[in-house]
C-alpha positions in Angstrom: -8.4 11.0 -1.0 -9.3 11.9 2.6 -7.3 14.6 4.4 -6.2 12.1 7.1 -4.9 9.7 4.4 -3.0 12.5 2.7 -1.6 13.6 6.1 -0.6 10.0 6.9 1.2 9.6 3.6 3.0 12.9 4.1 4.1 11.8 7.5 5.3 8.5 6.1 7.3 10.3 3.4 8.9 12.6 5.9 10.0 9.7 8.1 11.6 8.0 5.1 13.8 11.1 4.6 15.0 10.8 8.1 16.1 7.2 7.5 15.5 6.4 11.2 14.0 2.9 11.6 12.4 3.8 15.0 10.7 6.8 13.5 9.6 4.9 10.4 8.0 2.2 12.6 6.2 4.9 14.7 5.0 6.6 11.5 3.8 3.3 10.1 1.9 2.7 13.3 0.3 6.1 13.0 -0.7 5.5 9.4 -2.4 2.3 10.3 -4.1 3.9 13.3 -5.4 6.8 11.1 -6.7 4.4 8.5 -8.4 2.3 11.1 -10.1 5.3 12.6 -11.3 6.5 9.2 -12.6 2.9 8.5 -14.4 2.8 11.8 -16.1 6.1 11.0 -17.2 4.8 7.6 -18.6 1.6 9.2 -20.5 3.7 11.7 -21.9 5.7 8.8 -22.8 2.5 7.1 -24.8 1.4 10.1 -26.9 4.5 9.7 -27.2 4.4 5.9 -30.7 4.8 4.6 -30.4 2.1 2.0 -28.7 -1.3 1.7 -26.7 -0.1 -1.3 -25.5 2.9 0.7 -24.5 0.6 3.5 -22.6 -1.7 1.2 -20.8 1.2 -0.5 -19.7 2.6 2.8 -18.5 -0.8 4.0 -16.5 -1.3 0.8 -15.0 2.1 1.3 -14.0 1.2 4.9 -12.4 -2.0 3.6 -10.5 -0.1 1.0 -9.4 2.5 3.5 -8.0 -0.2 5.8 -6.2 -1.9 2.9 -4.6 1.4 1.8 -3.5 2.2 5.3 -1.8 -1.2 5.6 -0.1 -0.8 2.3 1.1 2.7 3.1 2.3 1.5 6.5 4.2 -1.5 5.0 5.9 0.8 2.5 6.9 3.1 5.3 8.3 0.2 7.3 10.3 -1.1 4.3 11.7 2.4 3.7 11.5 1.9 -0.1 11.9 4.9 -2.4 9.8 5.4 -5.6 11.6 2.7 -7.6 11.4 0.1 -4.8 15.0 0.2 -3.8 16.2 0.9 -0.2 16.5 4.6 0.5 19.8 3.9 2.4 
């Protein structure tokens, strides 16, 4: 897992503890922005890949990074705890 993804998840978990909807939304936006930035970097690397297979692998990783960012952001917005119930 990339360091930025871990950081984004940690920020999301911290905001859940605060139970502040505004802070959760801001954190979720930051999670998505970080994932998008990572995915853009991966796509840029894919453009410079030496082989078609390398390019495809990097593009797949970029897609997975975006998806994970969206899922983490959605979970942060929902404020769900580990068993899916509201933290409030």
